[in-house]
VMD Tcl script that draws the C-alpha trace (Angstrom):
set ca {
  {-0.29 -0.13 0.00}
  {1.90 3.25 -1.20}
  {1.14 6.69 -1.43}
  {-0.98 7.81 -4.35}
  {0.87 10.23 -6.30}
  {-0.30 13.82 -6.12}
  {-1.44 13.24 -2.44}
  {1.88 12.69 -0.85}
  {2.26 16.66 -0.28}
  {-0.82 16.82 2.15}
  {-0.15 18.64 5.39}
  {-2.45 18.92 8.40}
  {-3.85 22.74 8.59}
  {-3.35 23.14 12.02}
  {-0.79 21.87 14.64}
  {-4.00 20.73 16.76}
  {-5.02 18.35 13.43}
  {-2.04 16.72 13.62}
  {-2.65 15.75 17.31}
  {-6.02 14.41 16.49}
  {-4.83 12.28 13.67}
  {-1.88 11.00 15.58}
  {-4.00 10.38 18.59}
  {-7.38 9.03 16.89}
  {-6.89 8.00 13.51}
  {-3.06 7.17 12.46}
  {-2.11 3.41 11.99}
  {1.31 2.90 12.49}
  {2.52 2.17 9.51}
  {0.64 5.33 8.67}
  {3.58 8.17 7.80}
  {1.48 11.04 7.02}
  {-2.34 11.49 6.45}
  {-1.64 10.56 2.77}
  {-1.16 7.35 3.87}
  {-3.86 7.10 5.86}
  {-6.01 8.28 2.68}
  {-4.23 5.57 0.94}
  {-5.05 2.99 3.04}
  {-8.60 3.64 3.57}
  {-9.29 4.29 -0.22}
  {-7.10 0.58 -0.71}
  {-9.39 -0.83 1.51}
  {-12.50 0.02 0.80}
  {-11.83 -0.36 -2.74}
  {-11.77 -4.38 -2.11}
  {-15.37 -4.59 -2.23}
  {-15.10 -3.28 -6.21}
  {-14.92 -5.72 -8.98}
  {-10.87 -7.00 -9.31}
  {-10.61 -5.28 -12.67}
  {-11.90 -1.82 -11.47}
  {-10.05 -1.71 -7.88}
  {-7.29 0.42 -8.98}
  {-9.99 2.94 -10.89}
  {-11.85 3.35 -7.48}
  {-9.13 3.34 -5.38}
  {-7.68 6.44 -7.11}
  {-11.43 7.81 -6.98}
  {-11.61 7.33 -3.49}
  {-8.35 8.65 -2.43}
  {-9.25 12.09 -4.74}
  {-12.26 12.37 -2.65}
  {-10.87 12.38 0.24}
  {-7.85 14.47 -0.47}
  {-7.85 17.95 0.90}
  {-10.87 16.75 3.37}
  {-13.54 17.35 0.48}
  {-14.95 14.10 1.76}
  {-14.77 12.82 5.10}
  {-15.20 9.61 6.32}
  {-16.64 8.93 10.01}
  {-13.65 8.44 12.41}
  {-14.08 4.50 12.42}
  {-13.88 4.33 8.96}
  {-10.69 6.37 8.92}
  {-9.11 4.44 11.86}
  {-10.19 1.04 11.05}
  {-10.43 0.55 7.37}
  {-7.26 -1.17 5.90}
  {-5.87 -1.92 9.87}
  {-6.90 -5.41 10.41}
  {-8.23 -4.57 13.42}
  {-11.33 -6.68 14.67}
  {-13.42 -3.18 14.89}
  {-16.43 -2.08 12.87}
  {-16.45 1.09 10.52}
  {-19.69 1.68 11.52}
  {-20.16 4.54 14.09}
  {-23.92 3.83 15.60}
  {-26.31 1.16 15.75}
  {-29.49 0.98 18.07}
  {-29.90 -2.31 19.85}
  {-32.46 -4.82 19.93}
  {-36.15 -4.54 21.35}
  {-35.73 -5.03 24.93}
  {-38.06 -7.86 26.05}
  {-39.36 -7.30 29.99}
  {-37.79 -9.96 31.43}
  {-34.49 -10.33 33.52}
  {-32.92 -12.55 30.97}
  {-33.27 -10.79 28.11}
  {-32.64 -7.18 29.86}
  {-29.20 -8.79 30.59}
  {-29.17 -10.78 27.29}
  {-29.52 -7.09 25.88}
  {-26.85 -5.62 28.17}
  {-24.35 -7.75 26.91}
  {-25.03 -7.37 23.09}
  {-24.60 -3.96 23.68}
  {-21.20 -4.48 25.52}
  {-19.78 -6.11 22.61}
  {-20.84 -3.52 20.60}
  {-19.40 -0.75 22.20}
  {-15.89 -2.95 22.48}
  {-15.72 -2.84 18.68}
  {-16.21 0.71 18.52}
  {-20.18 1.30 18.10}
  {-21.95 3.84 19.81}
  {-25.24 2.36 20.78}
  {-28.95 3.64 21.63}
  {-31.54 1.96 23.38}
  {-35.29 2.33 24.02}
  {-35.96 0.96 27.51}
  {-40.03 1.99 27.23}
  {-40.47 -1.80 26.94}
  {-39.33 -2.61 30.76}
  {-42.08 -2.24 33.26}
  {-42.46 0.81 35.46}
  {-41.23 0.99 38.77}
  {-43.23 -0.83 41.63}
  {-45.29 -3.30 38.96}
  {-45.34 -6.42 40.56}
  {-43.26 -9.20 39.55}
  {-45.21 -12.44 39.22}
  {-43.96 -15.99 41.06}
  {-41.17 -13.73 43.09}
  {-43.26 -11.66 45.23}
  {-41.31 -8.64 44.61}
  {-41.78 -5.07 43.08}
  {-40.14 -3.97 39.35}
  {-37.60 -1.38 39.79}
  {-38.04 0.26 36.78}
  {-36.28 1.11 33.60}
  {-34.22 3.83 35.27}
  {-32.42 1.08 37.20}
  {-31.65 -1.04 34.97}
  {-30.02 1.99 32.89}
  {-27.68 2.17 35.89}
  {-26.33 -0.95 34.81}
  {-25.71 -0.10 31.17}
  {-24.13 2.72 32.46}
  {-22.11 0.93 34.81}
  {-21.07 -1.45 31.87}
  {-19.98 1.57 29.61}
  {-17.81 3.11 32.33}
  {-15.90 0.03 31.85}
  {-15.77 -0.70 28.15}
  {-12.81 1.28 26.42}
  {-14.30 1.30 22.89}
  {-12.06 0.18 20.37}
  {-8.75 1.39 22.36}
  {-9.55 4.70 21.82}
  {-12.33 6.08 23.92}
  {-15.36 5.04 25.72}
  {-18.56 4.39 24.24}
  {-21.42 6.50 23.63}
  {-25.16 5.49 24.38}
  {-28.28 6.97 23.87}
  {-31.28 6.02 26.45}
  {-35.13 6.88 25.17}
  {-38.31 6.38 26.88}
  {-41.53 6.81 25.61}
  {-43.47 10.14 26.95}
  {-46.49 7.39 27.90}
  {-44.07 5.48 30.27}
  {-45.36 5.52 33.86}
  {-41.43 6.40 34.74}
  {-41.51 9.10 32.49}
  {-41.14 11.91 35.23}
  {-38.15 10.47 36.62}
  {-36.31 9.74 33.64}
  {-37.19 13.43 32.53}
  {-35.63 14.75 36.11}
  {-32.52 11.85 36.21}
  {-29.69 13.85 34.74}
  {-30.73 16.61 37.70}
  {-28.42 14.24 40.01}
  {-24.86 15.05 38.45}
  {-23.28 11.97 38.97}
  {-25.86 9.59 37.37}
  {-26.17 8.63 34.08}
  {-22.92 10.29 32.75}
  {-22.36 7.88 29.94}
  {-25.85 8.41 28.52}
  {-27.61 10.91 26.15}
  {-31.30 11.16 27.18}
  {-33.94 11.36 24.72}
  {-37.72 11.46 25.30}
  {-39.72 9.50 22.38}
  {-42.46 12.23 21.92}
  {-45.52 11.10 20.22}
  {-47.86 13.00 17.48}
  {-50.87 12.29 20.02}
  {-49.20 13.74 22.90}
  {-48.56 17.03 20.77}
  {-52.23 16.89 20.16}
  {-53.22 16.66 23.92}
  {-50.33 19.45 24.44}
  {-52.04 21.62 21.96}
  {-55.42 20.85 23.87}
  {-54.33 21.59 27.39}
  {-55.57 17.91 27.89}
  {-54.79 14.97 30.45}
  {-52.11 12.62 29.52}
  {-52.32 8.84 30.05}
  {-49.53 6.85 30.97}
  {-49.69 3.39 30.32}
  {-47.81 0.07 30.14}
  {-48.99 -3.08 28.77}
  {-52.04 -1.43 26.87}
  {-53.43 -0.58 30.56}
  {-53.57 3.05 32.26}
  {-51.50 3.31 35.29}
  {-52.36 7.06 35.70}
  {-53.04 10.45 33.77}
  {-50.98 13.95 33.71}
  {-51.53 16.72 32.65}
  {-49.94 17.01 29.37}
  {-49.10 20.86 29.61}
  {-47.46 20.12 33.12}
  {-45.52 16.98 31.79}
  {-44.15 19.18 28.66}
  {-43.50 22.29 31.62}
  {-41.00 19.63 33.45}
  {-39.44 18.45 30.40}
  {-38.70 22.01 29.39}
  {-37.67 22.91 33.13}
  {-35.06 19.75 33.12}
  {-33.95 20.57 29.95}
  {-33.16 24.43 30.72}
  {-31.35 23.30 34.31}
  {-29.44 20.43 33.12}
  {-29.70 20.36 28.99}
  {-31.35 17.13 28.99}
  {-33.63 15.77 27.53}
  {-33.82 16.27 24.30}
  {-36.93 14.86 22.44}
  {-37.43 12.84 19.39}
  {-40.65 12.89 17.66}
  {-40.47 9.07 16.87}
  {-44.15 9.34 15.07}
  {-42.86 11.78 12.41}
  {-39.78 9.57 12.10}
  {-41.63 6.89 11.35}
  {-44.04 8.68 9.14}
  {-41.23 10.09 6.74}
  {-38.83 6.94 7.15}
  {-38.13 5.52 3.58}
  {-38.14 2.16 4.76}
  {-41.40 1.99 6.67}
  {-42.87 -0.96 4.79}
  {-40.23 -3.20 6.15}
  {-39.24 -1.35 9.73}
  {-40.74 0.49 12.81}
  {-37.70 3.14 14.55}
  {-37.48 2.43 17.86}
  {-34.76 4.46 19.00}
  {-31.91 6.50 17.62}
  {-28.00 6.63 17.69}
  {-25.97 8.25 20.72}
  {-26.08 11.67 19.01}
  {-29.52 11.79 17.46}
  {-28.88 11.77 13.58}
  {-29.71 8.24 12.97}
  {-32.98 6.99 14.24}
  {-33.06 3.59 13.73}
  {-34.99 0.07 13.87}
  {-33.58 -2.67 16.43}
  {-30.46 -4.01 15.01}
  {-30.16 -0.81 13.10}
  {-26.77 0.69 11.71}
  {-25.12 3.17 9.91}
  {-22.41 4.61 8.33}
  {-21.36 8.20 8.03}
  {-19.94 10.31 6.27}
  {-19.52 14.20 5.28}
  {-18.81 16.41 2.35}
  {-16.60 19.40 3.45}
  {-18.68 22.19 1.59}
  {-16.08 25.09 3.10}
  {-13.34 23.62 0.87}
  {-15.66 23.34 -1.89}
  {-16.20 27.79 -2.27}
  {-14.17 29.48 -5.23}
  {-13.15 32.69 -4.27}
  {-14.23 32.87 -0.59}
  {-14.61 36.47 0.64}
  {-14.72 37.97 -2.70}
  {-17.78 39.28 -4.80}
  {-19.08 36.37 -6.58}
  {-17.91 33.63 -4.07}
  {-20.36 30.62 -5.35}
  {-19.79 26.91 -3.94}
  {-18.48 24.82 -7.22}
  {-21.54 23.24 -7.86}
  {-20.29 20.51 -10.24}
  {-17.63 19.22 -7.96}
  {-20.26 18.57 -4.81}
  {-22.13 16.51 -7.48}
  {-19.33 14.71 -8.53}
  {-18.17 14.07 -4.85}
  {-21.64 13.18 -3.38}
  {-21.78 10.27 -6.35}
  {-18.18 9.06 -5.29}
  {-19.30 9.56 -1.65}
  {-22.08 7.49 -2.35}
  {-20.19 4.10 -3.57}
  {-17.45 4.53 -1.33}
  {-19.86 4.43 1.44}
  {-22.25 1.27 0.07}
  {-18.42 -0.13 -0.48}
  {-17.79 -0.03 2.99}
  {-20.96 -1.97 4.34}
  {-19.20 -5.19 2.59}
  {-15.94 -4.67 3.84}
  {-16.85 -3.83 7.60}
  {-16.94 -6.20 10.45}
  {-20.35 -5.91 12.51}
  {-20.17 -6.65 16.58}
  {-23.28 -9.37 16.16}
  {-24.66 -11.39 13.33}
  {-28.33 -9.96 13.52}
  {-26.68 -5.87 12.93}
  {-24.75 -7.61 9.51}
  {-27.93 -9.18 8.46}
  {-29.85 -5.57 9.20}
  {-27.15 -3.69 7.38}
  {-26.82 -5.71 4.29}
  {-30.33 -6.35 3.84}
  {-31.37 -2.34 3.79}
  {-27.74 -1.13 3.07}
  {-28.44 2.37 4.65}
  {-25.66 4.95 4.68}
  {-25.78 8.52 5.91}
  {-24.21 10.86 3.81}
  {-24.20 14.45 5.26}
  {-22.44 17.89 5.49}
  {-19.47 19.81 7.69}
  {-18.34 23.29 7.32}
  {-21.65 24.60 6.43}
  {-21.07 27.84 8.72}
  {-17.67 28.34 7.28}
  {-18.91 27.88 3.43}
  {-21.64 30.74 4.06}
  {-19.24 32.75 5.09}
  {-17.22 32.72 2.03}
  {-20.42 33.67 0.29}
  {-21.05 36.35 2.31}
  {-24.17 34.98 4.04}
  {-24.59 35.22 7.48}
  {-25.55 32.25 9.55}
  {-29.52 32.14 10.01}
  {-30.43 34.47 7.48}
  {-32.51 34.40 4.53}
  {-29.69 34.42 2.12}
  {-28.12 31.39 4.14}
  {-31.09 29.18 4.17}
  {-31.47 29.73 0.40}
  {-27.95 28.85 -0.04}
  {-28.15 25.90 2.30}
  {-31.26 24.37 0.76}
  {-29.80 24.63 -2.85}
  {-26.70 22.59 -1.87}
  {-28.06 20.10 0.25}
  {-30.74 19.67 -2.84}
  {-27.67 18.91 -4.93}
  {-26.68 16.57 -2.43}
  {-30.26 14.60 -2.27}
  {-30.66 14.73 -6.09}
  {-27.31 13.13 -6.86}
  {-27.16 10.76 -3.91}
  {-30.36 9.39 -5.06}
  {-29.28 9.28 -8.84}
  {-26.12 7.48 -7.52}
  {-27.88 4.57 -5.70}
  {-30.04 4.04 -8.66}
  {-26.72 3.71 -10.79}
  {-25.06 1.67 -8.44}
  {-28.34 -0.62 -8.08}
  {-28.11 -1.08 -11.90}
  {-24.81 -2.18 -11.62}
  {-24.86 -3.99 -8.92}
  {-28.22 -4.84 -7.48}
  {-30.81 -3.40 -5.49}
  {-30.50 -3.82 -1.40}
  {-32.80 -7.04 -0.51}
  {-35.83 -5.26 0.89}
  {-36.30 -2.57 -1.86}
  {-40.11 -1.97 -2.26}
  {-41.37 0.06 -5.31}
  {-43.87 1.61 -2.57}
  {-41.01 3.74 -1.07}
  {-41.40 5.75 -4.48}
  {-44.82 7.21 -2.09}
  {-42.79 7.97 0.63}
  {-42.19 11.46 1.90}
  {-38.48 11.85 0.92}
  {-38.38 10.46 -2.38}
  {-41.90 12.18 -3.81}
  {-39.85 15.14 -3.28}
  {-37.35 14.38 -6.13}
  {-37.33 15.37 -9.37}
  {-38.70 13.40 -12.35}
  {-35.71 12.00 -13.51}
  {-34.47 11.19 -10.50}
  {-37.71 9.10 -9.80}
  {-37.86 7.78 -13.05}
  {-34.17 6.14 -12.84}
  {-35.51 4.55 -9.50}
  {-38.48 3.47 -11.08}
  {-36.62 1.70 -13.40}
  {-33.53 0.49 -11.35}
  {-34.77 0.74 -7.56}
  {-32.10 1.48 -5.27}
  {-28.94 0.14 -3.83}
  {-29.73 2.05 -0.30}
  {-32.60 2.26 1.88}
  {-31.40 5.46 3.17}
  {-28.94 8.07 2.06}
  {-28.75 11.04 3.81}
  {-28.30 12.45 7.34}
  {-26.14 15.09 9.36}
  {-23.59 14.02 12.08}
  {-22.25 16.11 14.31}
  {-18.45 15.85 13.07}
  {-16.76 16.96 16.07}
  {-12.95 15.95 15.84}
  {-13.17 14.87 12.01}
  {-14.04 18.85 11.94}
  {-11.53 19.66 13.68}
  {-8.90 17.12 11.32}
  {-9.95 19.00 8.46}
  {-8.59 22.52 9.66}
  {-11.36 23.40 12.46}
  {-14.17 23.79 10.04}
  {-17.59 24.60 11.59}
  {-19.01 21.51 12.78}
  {-21.47 19.62 10.66}
  {-24.44 22.12 10.09}
  {-23.94 24.34 13.49}
  {-22.85 28.15 13.28}
  {-19.57 28.74 14.42}
  {-18.66 28.40 18.39}
  {-15.67 30.42 18.82}
  {-13.66 32.08 15.81}
  {-10.96 32.13 18.01}
  {-9.67 30.42 21.45}
  {-6.53 29.34 23.72}
  {-6.33 25.82 23.96}
  {-3.97 24.82 27.00}
  {-2.21 21.51 26.47}
  {-0.34 19.50 29.08}
  {3.31 18.13 28.12}
  {4.28 14.85 29.43}
  {6.49 16.27 31.93}
  {3.69 17.86 33.67}
  {4.30 21.72 32.24}
  {1.62 23.25 30.21}
  {2.09 25.03 26.36}
  {-1.11 27.35 24.98}
  {-1.85 26.98 21.26}
  {-4.01 29.52 19.48}
  {-7.16 27.58 17.80}
  {-8.75 29.63 15.33}
  {-11.88 28.74 13.00}
  {-10.82 27.73 9.57}
  {-13.12 30.55 8.05}
  {-11.68 33.11 10.21}
  {-7.95 32.01 9.73}
  {-8.42 32.69 5.94}
  {-9.89 35.89 6.31}
  {-6.78 36.86 8.29}
  {-4.67 35.40 4.98}
  {-6.40 37.47 2.57}
  {-7.62 40.20 4.82}
  {-4.72 40.95 6.82}
  {-5.69 43.58 9.80}
  {-8.95 44.39 8.41}
  {-11.83 43.81 11.03}
  {-14.54 40.97 9.79}
  {-17.84 42.22 9.66}
  {-19.74 41.29 12.90}
  {-23.41 41.01 11.02}
  {-21.25 38.28 8.95}
  {-19.14 36.63 11.49}
  {-22.08 35.45 13.88}
  {-21.47 32.88 16.21}
  {-23.61 30.55 18.73}
  {-22.77 33.18 21.24}
  {-24.93 35.84 19.40}
  {-27.60 33.74 17.26}
  {-30.87 33.64 18.85}
  {-33.05 30.14 19.12}
  {-35.12 31.13 15.66}
  {-32.17 31.54 13.84}
  {-31.25 27.82 15.02}
  {-34.33 26.19 14.55}
  {-34.84 28.00 10.92}
  {-31.62 26.60 10.02}
  {-32.43 23.01 10.98}
  {-36.14 23.06 10.11}
  {-34.83 23.83 6.78}
  {-32.11 21.05 6.25}
  {-34.48 18.59 7.76}
  {-37.01 18.56 4.66}
  {-33.86 17.57 2.63}
  {-32.21 14.74 4.88}
  {-33.58 11.33 4.56}
  {-32.65 10.51 8.10}
  {-32.10 13.11 10.90}
  {-29.71 15.75 12.01}
  {-27.41 16.19 14.98}
  {-27.82 19.34 15.65}
  {-27.60 21.58 19.58}
  {-29.42 24.99 20.08}
  {-27.08 26.80 22.00}
  {-28.88 29.49 23.83}
  {-26.85 31.94 26.66}
  {-27.12 31.03 30.07}
  {-29.41 34.03 31.21}
  {-31.80 33.60 28.50}
  {-35.39 33.88 30.51}
  {-37.12 30.23 30.73}
  {-40.19 31.85 29.03}
  {-38.06 32.65 25.99}
  {-36.28 29.27 26.20}
  {-39.59 26.89 26.65}
  {-41.14 26.69 23.60}
  {-38.32 25.65 21.38}
  {-39.07 22.26 21.18}
  {-42.49 22.87 20.61}
  {-41.78 24.98 17.35}
  {-39.27 22.88 16.58}
  {-41.94 20.34 16.08}
  {-44.10 22.74 14.10}
  {-41.85 23.77 11.83}
  {-40.98 20.12 10.94}
  {-37.88 18.57 13.13}
  {-37.38 14.99 13.95}
  {-35.63 15.30 16.86}
  {-34.31 18.50 19.19}
  {-31.24 18.85 21.55}
  {-30.47 22.58 23.49}
  {-27.98 23.57 25.52}
  {-27.77 26.23 27.55}
  {-24.59 26.56 30.60}
  {-26.01 25.04 33.81}
  {-24.47 24.48 37.25}
  {-24.90 20.48 36.69}
  {-23.09 19.96 33.45}
  {-21.02 23.61 33.13}
  {-20.03 25.14 30.09}
  {-18.80 23.23 27.07}
  {-16.11 26.06 26.65}
  {-16.01 29.57 28.22}
  {-16.48 32.50 25.72}
  {-15.93 36.21 26.64}
  {-19.16 36.89 24.42}
  {-19.05 40.75 25.08}
  {-15.87 40.75 23.05}
  {-15.84 41.17 18.97}
  {-16.40 37.75 17.87}
  {-13.11 36.94 15.88}
  {-10.45 38.22 18.57}
  {-8.91 35.72 20.49}
  {-11.24 35.33 23.65}
  {-8.44 33.37 26.19}
  {-11.52 30.12 25.98}
  {-9.51 27.56 28.04}
  {-10.67 23.63 27.29}
  {-11.01 21.30 30.48}
  {-7.91 19.48 30.28}
  {-6.41 22.77 31.33}
  {-8.16 22.54 34.92}
  {-5.59 20.19 36.34}
  {-2.88 21.77 38.20}
  {0.36 20.02 37.40}
  {1.60 17.34 39.96}
  {5.23 17.73 41.59}
  {7.82 14.28 41.59}
  {6.96 13.79 45.01}
  {4.19 15.01 47.42}
  {3.57 14.96 51.20}
  {0.50 12.23 52.57}
  {-1.11 10.67 54.81}
  {-1.78 7.02 54.62}
  {-4.81 5.49 56.55}
  {-5.55 1.80 57.70}
  {-9.22 0.85 57.73}
  {-10.67 -2.64 58.63}
  {-14.21 -3.33 57.43}
  {-16.34 -6.51 57.53}
  {-16.81 -7.63 54.41}
  {-12.74 -7.56 53.51}
  {-10.58 -10.24 54.58}
  {-7.90 -7.65 54.20}
  {-7.61 -4.06 55.30}
  {-8.08 -1.25 53.05}
  {-5.47 1.43 53.21}
  {-6.51 5.31 51.92}
  {-3.71 7.41 50.89}
  {-4.48 11.36 50.33}
  {-1.75 13.38 49.27}
  {-1.15 17.02 49.42}
  {0.05 20.42 47.92}
  {0.52 23.54 48.92}
  {-0.95 26.68 47.22}
  {-0.36 30.24 49.19}
  {0.81 28.68 51.99}
  {-2.12 26.61 52.21}
  {-2.13 22.78 52.56}
  {-4.99 20.83 50.68}
  {-5.82 17.49 49.33}
  {-4.67 16.94 45.94}
  {-5.30 12.94 45.18}
  {-6.45 10.16 46.69}
  {-5.66 6.30 46.44}
  {-7.34 2.98 47.79}
  {-5.29 -0.07 48.23}
  {-6.41 -3.27 49.49}
  {-4.98 -7.26 48.63}
  {-9.02 -8.11 48.21}
  {-9.62 -7.30 44.57}
  {-13.38 -7.57 45.06}
  {-13.66 -3.57 44.95}
  {-10.66 -2.68 42.62}
  {-12.78 -2.03 39.77}
  {-15.29 0.68 42.20}
  {-12.16 1.92 44.03}
  {-10.13 3.09 40.81}
  {-13.16 4.67 39.67}
  {-14.04 6.31 43.07}
  {-10.10 7.75 43.49}
  {-9.87 8.70 39.99}
  {-12.91 10.78 40.50}
  {-11.91 12.47 43.50}
  {-8.64 13.06 42.94}
  {-10.17 15.37 39.85}
  {-12.25 17.12 41.93}
  {-9.49 17.82 44.80}
  {-7.62 19.17 41.75}
  {-10.28 21.61 40.34}
  {-11.26 23.12 43.76}
  {-10.10 24.62 46.57}
  {-13.07 23.77 49.12}
  {-13.44 19.65 48.76}
  {-15.19 19.62 52.16}
  {-18.38 18.34 50.30}
  {-16.80 15.62 49.09}
  {-16.54 13.66 52.45}
  {-19.92 15.10 53.07}
  {-21.59 13.19 49.87}
  {-19.39 9.95 50.31}
  {-20.69 9.69 54.44}
  {-24.34 9.91 53.07}
  {-23.71 6.96 51.17}
  {-26.20 4.07 51.94}
  {-25.69 0.45 51.96}
  {-28.92 -1.80 51.30}
  {-26.60 -4.84 52.47}
  {-26.35 -2.60 55.81}
  {-23.46 -0.75 57.05}
  {-20.99 -1.48 60.56}
  {-20.48 -0.24 63.65}
  {-17.26 1.40 63.99}
  {-15.92 3.13 67.30}
  {-19.29 3.06 68.68}
  {-21.21 4.63 66.06}
  {-22.96 3.46 62.94}
  {-20.88 3.75 59.46}
  {-23.55 3.15 57.02}
  {-21.27 1.91 53.92}
  {-17.76 1.48 53.53}
  {-17.68 4.59 51.36}
  {-19.01 6.52 54.14}
  {-15.86 5.32 56.29}
  {-13.79 6.54 53.65}
  {-15.80 9.97 53.93}
  {-15.05 9.97 57.48}
  {-10.81 9.48 56.81}
  {-11.29 12.15 54.06}
  {-13.27 14.78 56.77}
  {-10.66 13.57 59.44}
  {-7.76 14.40 56.90}
  {-8.81 17.57 55.70}
  {-9.37 19.05 59.48}
  {-5.79 17.37 60.70}
  {-3.29 17.88 57.75}
  {-0.54 18.28 60.24}
  {-0.15 14.22 60.93}
  {2.69 12.84 59.39}
  {2.57 8.95 60.59}
  {0.26 6.42 59.08}
  {-2.62 6.21 60.91}
  {-5.11 3.11 62.24}
  {-8.33 3.04 62.63}
  {-8.44 0.61 65.41}
  {-10.77 -2.32 65.24}
  {-13.62 -1.87 67.61}
  {-14.39 -5.01 69.33}
  {-18.00 -4.37 68.72}
  {-17.15 -4.71 64.79}
  {-20.72 -6.33 63.66}
  {-23.13 -6.14 60.76}
  {-26.49 -4.65 61.75}
  {-29.53 -6.89 60.03}
  {-29.48 -6.14 56.28}
  {-32.18 -3.75 55.23}
  {-35.76 -5.06 53.72}
  {-35.89 -4.36 49.65}
  {-39.73 -3.70 50.42}
  {-40.11 -1.79 53.92}
  {-36.69 -0.19 54.05}
  {-36.09 -1.35 57.67}
  {-33.09 -3.24 58.85}
  {-34.95 -6.40 59.78}
  {-33.80 -8.64 57.73}
  {-33.10 -11.89 59.41}
  {-31.92 -15.37 58.04}
  {-34.45 -18.14 59.55}
  {-34.54 -21.92 58.03}
  {-32.47 -20.71 55.16}
  {-34.51 -17.81 54.27}
  {-34.33 -14.49 54.59}
  {-37.13 -12.87 56.26}
  {-38.06 -9.22 57.32}
  {-39.18 -9.15 60.87}
  {-41.01 -5.68 60.60}
  {-43.26 -6.62 57.61}
  {-43.11 -9.98 56.77}
  {-41.20 -9.78 53.92}
  {-39.61 -13.07 52.42}
  {-37.30 -14.06 49.86}
  {-38.89 -17.56 49.75}
  {-41.90 -16.29 49.17}
}
mol new
graphics top color blue
foreach p $ca { graphics top sphere $p radius 0.5 }
foreach p [lrange $ca 0 end-1] q [lrange $ca 1 end] { graphics top cylinder $p $q radius 0.2 }
display resetview
């Protein structure tokens, strides 16, 4: 596999792009990004007939050159490497049957999928609500949220494709009896950290909202209770306002506008929301970089090369279709689903920068007109390319001519519809718009997906291996080009709008206009300022529904999730604004630190547990910097490592860390705690909290401190899972509650 001639001179636009390539996409044999292109092009062309492979390898490489076409990260990182990873970014898992055995079978399948690099989405609406009776075991159901905790814990332990932790989307229908708890779940800053959450909102609910009617919460066809539709919607919007989740998926609309409605039912979405998929559904992603196709940027008459866009679209469809045949699949059912429908998701990135080049401000009427024209070309050429591929290689197995009557195909021109009527389609769905986060940075920090520019310039602080830091300026691609072409001439603020200056209506107008031309969905976040009044925010999702969107996500900086980036909105937009990414928050660690080790005996553990807390001194004040928990007993290894990493991160970022001890001391172990030194400690976590509290109050201790083994170290009765009383006693081989009579054997 050699470098294809003409591509060898490719260089990265920024140092950040090179770092991302090295960390995420570079194979050890790749000497440059040109090698990465050659590797991917060669691997994908293997799906072509042997005699045509050299032609398509070159064609694919030309499309990938100069970041004009950017395959999703899984393709860049995995194609041609021989690694046992999938090239698909996103999956939706199978319907979860309401039984313990199937729930954990589905958990296993999700783990296997994430292990190979796929993000997963699940609909938990099929799990019975909390408090429902469980026949045969004399118990009450814990509800879908408790099982989501299992998925969340699993995700924390899966290092996805050796690069990053897996992403998940958790969905629940708006008529599920546990919907209120689901809506409020992210108010707990420690819960569901590995999940994005979306409510599946139905058309009947939106009608009930409009009519200010009661809304039934049901399960298994039975009414559990009714609530006010308006009150439930306000609860949803309040949660979204306060903690940026959950988002919404208008599930009936997603199904009504699905090309494949004749053979599937969409159940949920992938983690970022651009692919709403059926059980075992999978989708490939790739993006055309519109910013690279504009001729004469910032000049009078600047325009996007529409012929190049059409040609690139045709090549992209073929490339993604070939990837279906060369990819590995975590599960056989996912492979069968992918090959039966051959769904792909071709989208765009660099839209906001392309609009800037053409003198159109994001969100304005001309920007919407230009975007519609560009997306219209992609839609037309994608369908024509798929029809041509069907004539050459065959239709996708579940093709049916009824597709011509689905909304997305009814909007096509007569020539394209005639091609489809004659040949069918190679791919069931063709377009979607993904967020393209790191791949847009790889392409020189072009604007991401169809998002506006978030910040035109900021400072990124990078930690070096020796603990020192350096700062690096990061600039938007269009702003960098403006400076190259115009020098010190200030960019016009009415053109260089950003996520900090746009209103919700601007975001909605762009998303709705794009959705009308996209098969699947769009990953887009409506960023709003922290000080936006709730009254102005409350109608965003409802307005998106009225405008035809399939799903909605908002982001307002808040006390729970914080800010993605901190930007000085008052400053003129394209000047460096001192934005600092999260990695800058960690204080550097000295080679040696003073600390104290505490010995802790716990009745469940045959070996002592040693807790070490090291300190640093700043401004003459000594404060905790890191914590380690060690024991010969490996039973607690996983959670102790996770706990120490989390607490250490808090120590490094905060001055007052007393709240850490308080939070740990409040942890209650349902199996019961222990009596230590004459008082009851409700859990091992609480005992560690006591140690942290003692350490903060007495840092002058220099020798290891033992917590004496109290002679009365005894475990109290276990707590009853039904009534909560500490009254579970084992009698005649069965645990029974002395308070309410609950029995595990009854």
